C-alpha positions, 0 to 999 in steps of 0.5 A: 499500499502506497500513501500519498503526501499532502494531505491535499494531493492525490494519486492520478493516472500520471507518470513519475519516477517517484513512488512509481507503482509499476516499479513495485509491481514489476518486482512482484508486489501487488501494489495499491494506491489509495486516495483517502479523505483529504485528497484532491480531485473529489470535491472541496468537502472531502479535502476539508474533512481532513483538517483537525483530523489528520488521524482519519486517513490512516484509519481509512487506509486500513479499511482500504487494505481490507477491501482490496484483500476481501473484495478482490479475493486475493488469496493466501499467502498474499493475505498473510499479515507477514506479507502486507507492507505500507509505504508513505512520504511526507503526509504519507510518512505521517500516516506511517507514523500514526499507524505505528502507534495504532496497529496490532503487533505483527499486523504488518510486515514492515513500514517505509517512511520517507520524510514524514512528520513525527511531532506535529506541533514541533514541526509546525515551527520548523517547516517552511509551510508553517501557515499550512499547519495552522490552516490544517489545525485551525489555530497556532500551536502556542494557543492552548486550544491549538496545542490540544488539536495538534496533540490529537494528531501527534504520532509521537505521543503513541511511541509506547505502542510502536512495534513494527520494523520501519525504514526511515528515509530523509533528505538533508535539504528538506525544509518541508519536513525537517531531518529531525522528524525521521531521526526521532522516529528511527531513534524511538524504534531503536530505543524500544528495541524494534528494528529500524534503519535510516537512509540519508541523502545529504544532497536531496530535499523533500523529494529524491530527484537525482537519478543515482539517488533514485536507483539507490532509493528503490534498491534499498526499499525493495531490499527492505520489503523483500527481507521482511516479507520473506520474499526470495528474488 
């Protein structure tokens, strides 16, 4: 399952080297892209419904996975929990962090988090889109009510339940979701004794754009997925 960023964005019928579903499918994985609440292209009401409720789309994503497995009659061993993984970048990375604290132990084989949000109110001070966070949560984080709203959607407050192996990836020039967000998630899992790995691109920003880095990105991600799903290539 691939989760897009934003949250005001969407997966469309378009081509990109980044998060290209064909590259995962050609490696042998059933690849699903899902446009949950907050996605563009389905009306303003759906877009606005994610405001003050960033935690909603990850819940919908879990339902989406169930739908794909059940409605499309995908059979074992694909339906084995040890075979299912979730990957996301930016807001998709936030969703991965949220899922880390809200899924059962062993429910997923592993996660991949690219440049995702770990600490909502903290990042709202550091990001180059601070106004966007205030728009999403309705108030600035220094307002007591605003802090309550930020905390409702803060993955870092649920680290005590993080138990799924996760690969964190981050660009050193990312000013949208700053480097400390992935370092914090990586360290949190390590401190909890859960397997985690960190891949750092010092010359990339919020997106992995350079061809050689993109190849390294896919090689590392697919290796991580193969390792944790038990897939032999």
